C-alpha positions as CSV (number, residue, x, y, z in Angstrom):
1,M,-16.4,17.8,-19.8
2,V,-13.0,16.2,-19.0
3,K,-11.9,13.3,-17.1
4,S,-8.6,12.0,-15.6
5,V,-6.6,9.2,-16.8
6,I,-3.7,7.4,-15.6
7,A,-0.7,8.6,-17.8
8,G,2.1,7.0,-15.8
9,V,3.2,5.0,-12.6
10,G,6.2,4.8,-10.5
11,S,7.2,3.7,-7.3
12,A,10.4,3.5,-4.9
13,L,11.3,1.3,-2.0
14,P,14.2,1.6,0.5
15,Q,17.4,-0.2,0.4
16,R,17.1,-2.3,3.5
17,I,15.1,-5.4,3.2
18,M,13.7,-7.0,6.6
19,T,13.0,-10.9,6.4
20,N,10.7,-12.7,8.9
21,H,13.9,-14.2,10.2
22,D,15.4,-10.8,10.7
23,I,12.3,-9.8,13.0
24,A,12.4,-12.9,15.1
25,K,15.9,-11.6,16.3
26,V,14.2,-8.7,17.5
27,V,11.0,-10.0,18.9
28,D,9.6,-13.1,19.9
29,T,7.9,-14.6,16.8
30,T,8.6,-16.8,13.9
31,H,8.8,-17.1,10.1
32,D,5.9,-19.6,10.2
33,W,3.9,-17.3,12.5
34,I,3.9,-14.4,10.5
35,V,3.2,-16.3,6.9
36,E,0.3,-18.2,8.3
37,R,-1.6,-15.1,9.9
38,T,-0.6,-12.6,7.4
39,G,1.2,-13.9,4.2
40,I,4.0,-11.6,4.7
41,H,7.5,-12.8,4.1
42,A,9.6,-9.5,3.8
43,R,9.3,-5.7,4.1
44,H,11.6,-2.8,3.3
45,I,12.8,-0.6,6.3
46,A,13.8,3.0,5.5
47,G,17.3,3.9,6.6
48,E,19.5,6.9,7.3
49,G,18.7,9.6,4.5
50,E,15.8,7.6,3.5
51,T,12.3,9.4,4.4
52,T,8.8,10.0,3.3
53,R,9.9,12.9,1.2
54,T,12.7,11.1,-0.7
55,L,10.9,8.1,-1.4
56,A,8.2,10.2,-2.7
57,V,10.6,12.0,-5.0
58,A,11.7,8.7,-6.2
59,A,8.8,7.3,-7.1
60,A,7.2,10.6,-8.6
61,R,9.8,10.8,-10.9
62,R,9.4,7.2,-12.4
63,A,5.9,8.1,-12.4
64,L,6.7,11.2,-14.7
65,E,8.9,9.2,-16.9
66,A,6.4,6.5,-17.6
67,A,4.0,9.3,-18.6
68,K,6.4,11.1,-20.9
69,L,6.1,14.5,-18.9
70,Q,8.3,17.0,-17.4
71,A,7.9,17.9,-13.8
72,S,7.4,21.5,-15.2
73,D,4.0,20.0,-16.6
74,I,2.5,19.1,-13.2
75,D,0.3,21.8,-11.5
76,L,-1.3,19.7,-8.8
77,I,0.5,17.5,-6.2
78,V,-1.8,15.2,-3.6
79,L,0.5,13.3,-1.2
80,A,-1.0,10.4,1.0
81,T,0.9,9.8,4.1
82,S,0.4,9.6,7.9
83,T,3.9,9.7,8.2
84,P,5.1,13.2,7.1
85,D,8.3,14.4,7.5
86,N,7.3,17.1,9.6
87,T,4.0,17.9,11.4
88,F,4.0,21.0,9.0
89,P,4.8,22.0,6.1
90,A,3.0,19.6,4.0
91,T,5.3,16.7,2.7
92,A,3.6,17.6,-0.9
93,T,5.0,21.0,-0.8
94,L,8.7,19.3,-0.1
95,V,8.2,17.0,-2.8
96,Q,7.0,20.1,-5.1
97,A,10.2,21.8,-4.2
98,D,12.5,19.0,-4.8
99,L,11.1,18.4,-8.5
100,G,11.6,22.1,-9.2
101,I,8.0,23.0,-9.8
102,T,6.9,26.6,-8.9
103,Q,3.4,26.5,-10.1
104,G,-0.2,25.2,-8.9
105,A,-1.0,23.4,-5.4
106,A,0.3,21.0,-3.0
107,F,-1.0,19.5,-0.3
108,D,-1.1,16.2,2.0
109,V,-4.1,13.9,2.6
110,Q,-4.2,11.9,5.7
111,A,-6.4,8.7,5.5
112,V,-4.2,6.2,7.0
113,C,-4.3,3.0,4.5
114,S,-7.2,4.5,2.6
115,G,-4.7,7.4,1.9
116,F,-4.2,6.7,-1.7
117,V,-7.8,6.1,-2.7
118,Y,-8.8,9.5,-1.1
119,A,-5.8,11.2,-3.0
120,L,-6.8,9.9,-6.1
121,V,-10.5,10.8,-5.9
122,T,-9.5,14.3,-4.8
123,A,-7.1,15.2,-7.6
124,D,-9.7,13.5,-10.1
125,S,-12.2,15.8,-8.6
126,L,-10.0,18.8,-9.0
127,I,-9.1,17.7,-12.7
128,K,-12.8,17.5,-13.5
129,A,-13.2,21.0,-11.9
130,G,-10.8,22.2,-14.1
131,Q,-8.3,23.3,-11.5
132,S,-5.2,20.9,-12.8
133,K,-4.2,19.5,-16.4
134,H,-1.3,17.0,-14.9
135,A,-1.6,15.8,-11.5
136,L,1.1,14.1,-9.1
137,V,-0.8,11.7,-6.8
138,I,1.5,9.9,-4.2
139,G,1.3,7.3,-1.3
140,S,4.6,7.4,0.6
141,E,5.1,6.2,4.1
142,T,8.1,5.2,6.5
143,F,5.6,3.4,9.2
144,S,8.8,1.7,10.4
145,R,9.2,5.2,12.3
146,I,6.0,4.8,14.3
147,L,6.4,1.1,15.1
148,D,6.5,-0.1,18.7
149,W,9.3,-2.9,18.1
150,N,8.6,-4.6,21.3
151,D,4.8,-5.5,20.0
152,R,5.2,-8.4,17.7
153,T,1.3,-7.9,16.6
154,T,2.3,-5.0,14.8
155,C,5.7,-4.3,14.1
156,V,5.8,-7.6,11.7
157,L,3.1,-6.2,9.7
158,F,4.3,-3.0,8.2
159,G,7.1,-1.7,6.1
160,D,8.3,1.5,4.0
161,G,7.9,2.7,0.5
162,A,6.2,4.9,-1.8
163,G,4.0,4.7,-5.1
164,A,2.9,7.5,-7.6
165,F,0.4,7.8,-10.4
166,V,0.6,10.9,-13.0
167,L,-3.3,11.8,-13.8
168,S,-3.8,13.8,-16.9
169,A,-7.0,15.7,-18.1
170,A,-8.6,13.9,-21.2
171,P,-11.7,14.5,-23.2
172,D,-14.7,12.9,-21.6
173,S,-15.2,10.9,-24.9
174,D,-11.8,9.0,-24.0
175,K,-12.6,5.3,-22.8
176,R,-9.6,5.4,-20.6
177,G,-10.0,7.1,-17.1
178,I,-11.3,7.1,-13.7
179,L,-14.8,5.7,-14.2
180,A,-16.2,5.5,-10.7
181,S,-15.2,5.9,-7.2
182,K,-16.7,6.1,-3.5
183,L,-15.2,7.2,-0.4
184,R,-16.4,5.9,3.1
185,A,-15.4,6.9,6.8
186,D,-17.1,5.9,10.6
187,G,-15.0,7.5,13.0
188,R,-16.8,5.6,15.6
189,Y,-14.2,2.9,15.3
190,N,-11.2,5.2,15.8
191,D,-10.0,3.2,18.9
192,K,-9.4,0.0,16.8
193,L,-6.4,1.5,14.5
194,Y,-4.4,4.5,15.9
195,V,-1.3,6.1,17.1
196,D,-1.2,6.7,20.7
197,G,0.2,10.5,20.2
198,G,-0.1,13.7,18.6
199,P,1.0,17.3,18.8
200,S,-2.2,18.6,20.7
201,T,-2.6,15.5,23.0
202,T,0.8,14.2,23.7
203,K,3.1,16.6,22.1
204,T,5.0,13.3,21.1
205,V,4.7,11.2,17.6
206,G,3.5,8.1,19.4
207,F,3.3,4.6,18.4
208,L,0.6,2.5,16.2
209,R,-1.7,0.3,18.0
210,M,-4.3,-2.0,16.8
211,E,-7.1,-4.4,17.6
212,G,-6.1,-6.8,14.7
213,R,-9.5,-9.1,14.8
214,E,-11.6,-5.8,15.1
215,V,-9.9,-4.6,11.9
216,F,-10.1,-7.8,10.1
217,K,-14.1,-8.1,11.2
218,H,-15.2,-4.9,9.7
219,A,-12.5,-4.9,6.5
220,V,-14.0,-7.6,4.3
221,T,-17.5,-6.5,4.8
222,N,-16.8,-2.6,4.4
223,I,-14.4,-3.0,1.4
224,A,-16.7,-5.7,-0.5
225,S,-19.8,-3.2,0.1
226,V,-17.8,-0.2,-1.4
227,M,-16.5,-2.0,-4.5
228,E,-20.1,-3.3,-5.1
229,E,-21.1,0.5,-4.9
230,V,-18.4,1.4,-7.7
231,L,-18.9,-1.4,-9.7
232,A,-23.0,-0.7,-9.7
233,E,-22.0,3.0,-10.2
234,S,-20.3,2.1,-13.5
235,G,-22.4,-0.6,-14.6
236,T,-19.7,-3.1,-14.3
237,A,-20.0,-6.6,-13.4
238,A,-17.3,-8.2,-11.2
239,K,-16.0,-10.9,-14.0
240,D,-15.4,-8.0,-16.1
241,V,-12.6,-6.6,-13.9
242,D,-9.2,-7.5,-15.6
243,W,-7.1,-7.0,-12.2
244,F,-8.1,-6.5,-8.7
245,V,-5.5,-3.9,-7.0
246,P,-6.1,-4.1,-3.5
247,H,-4.7,-2.4,-0.3
248,Q,-1.8,-4.8,0.9
249,A,-2.8,-5.4,4.6
250,N,-3.2,-9.1,5.2
251,R,-3.4,-12.0,2.7
252,R,-6.6,-13.3,4.3
253,I,-8.7,-10.0,4.1
254,L,-7.7,-9.6,0.5
255,E,-8.7,-13.4,-0.5
256,G,-11.8,-13.0,1.5
257,T,-12.9,-9.7,-0.3
258,A,-12.2,-11.1,-3.7
259,R,-14.2,-14.2,-2.7
260,K,-17.2,-12.1,-1.7
261,L,-17.2,-10.5,-5.0
262,G,-16.6,-13.4,-7.2
263,I,-13.2,-12.2,-8.3
264,S,-10.7,-15.1,-8.7
265,E,-7.3,-15.3,-7.1
266,D,-5.3,-15.1,-10.3
267,R,-6.8,-11.6,-11.2
268,I,-5.2,-10.2,-7.6
269,I,-2.0,-8.0,-8.1
270,L,-0.4,-9.1,-4.4
271,T,3.0,-7.4,-3.2
272,L,2.1,-7.9,0.3
273,D,4.4,-11.1,0.6
274,K,7.5,-8.8,0.0
275,H,6.4,-5.3,0.8
276,G,4.4,-6.0,4.2
277,N,1.6,-3.4,4.6
278,T,3.1,0.1,3.5
279,S,-0.1,1.8,4.3
280,A,-0.8,4.9,1.8
281,A,2.1,3.2,-0.5
282,S,0.8,-0.1,-1.1
283,I,-1.9,0.6,-3.9
284,P,0.6,2.4,-6.2
285,L,3.5,0.0,-5.5
286,A,1.6,-3.1,-6.4
287,F,-0.1,-1.1,-9.3
288,D,3.3,0.0,-10.5
289,E,4.8,-3.6,-10.3
290,G,1.6,-5.1,-12.1
291,V,2.5,-2.5,-14.8
292,R,6.1,-3.2,-15.2
293,D,5.9,-6.9,-15.2
294,G,3.3,-6.8,-18.3
295,R,0.2,-8.0,-16.3
296,I,-1.5,-4.7,-16.3
297,K,-2.2,-3.5,-19.9
298,P,-3.6,-0.5,-21.8
299,A,-7.5,-0.8,-22.0
300,D,-7.4,-3.2,-18.6
301,L,-10.3,-2.6,-16.1
302,V,-8.6,-2.2,-12.5
303,L,-10.3,-2.1,-9.2
304,L,-8.7,-0.6,-6.3
305,E,-9.7,-0.5,-2.6
306,A,-8.6,0.2,0.6
307,M,-9.4,0.4,4.3
308,G,-7.4,2.4,7.1
309,G,-7.7,3.6,10.5
310,G,-10.5,5.9,11.4
311,F,-12.4,3.7,9.9
312,T,-11.8,4.8,6.5
313,W,-12.2,3.0,3.0
314,G,-13.0,3.6,-0.4
315,A,-12.8,2.0,-4.0
316,V,-11.9,3.4,-7.6
317,L,-12.5,1.5,-10.8
318,A,-10.2,2.7,-13.7
319,Q,-9.6,1.7,-17.4
320,L,-6.0,2.3,-18.7
């Protein structure tokens, strides 16, 4: 029996930083209005030559370095994104080519903001099934390219970036690794957070649309419920979790979810203020920051969660 352990993490952000004051020059909004409702102060915006692919490659290289592995060791790439470079091929295959990998499998996962959790669970399952020894799990997004910059209710929320984990197979006796996970979806709410275009319907890319209050209403309940399931499955109490690394969507959602489970705010890894909502990239971006600044340490118990359009949601408990 084998399990998957997090061997290394990495991240990448576009060069351009767009503050709330910059956005106020584009749409009718203010810095204070955005901060009060979301907790966001700034976000990174992809420039010319920066794409989902290039950000993913940069994050992957840093994760490989942290794991002390070569690209040639990787036999699986699962890339979570809602903003691929092309309709097809999968952006994961482009990343595979850029890294010089010619073995194994590479494919994309599309679960919007829950994408990284879905990708992580998928890679974990394939490792357990003996299909992979070392996997790159990447969340990479350029949401700025599907935003309606005339819609102040959505364009202030999102940013671009990428984050990556290296998952490696380890003996089941290893105390480290992914301890429990749950994935959920409910397609009845697909019209609450969606893009109004697509190859099969409009032959266009479309723009992001959202009913913010409806998303908020479901988010805290759904996320708290799936986190409770993961904790129960692993026999872990919320008080024993060292770090809570949530999808960075809205500060009120993060704090509300933490309160519901009894997790104190000082145990939340929060990067929303400077990254905005980077969809599938937000969890690995926040996780990497927590590792780099020394908060997340070996042997720590870390709880990850996300909810996104669909609705999709899920949670993962891992020990470093």
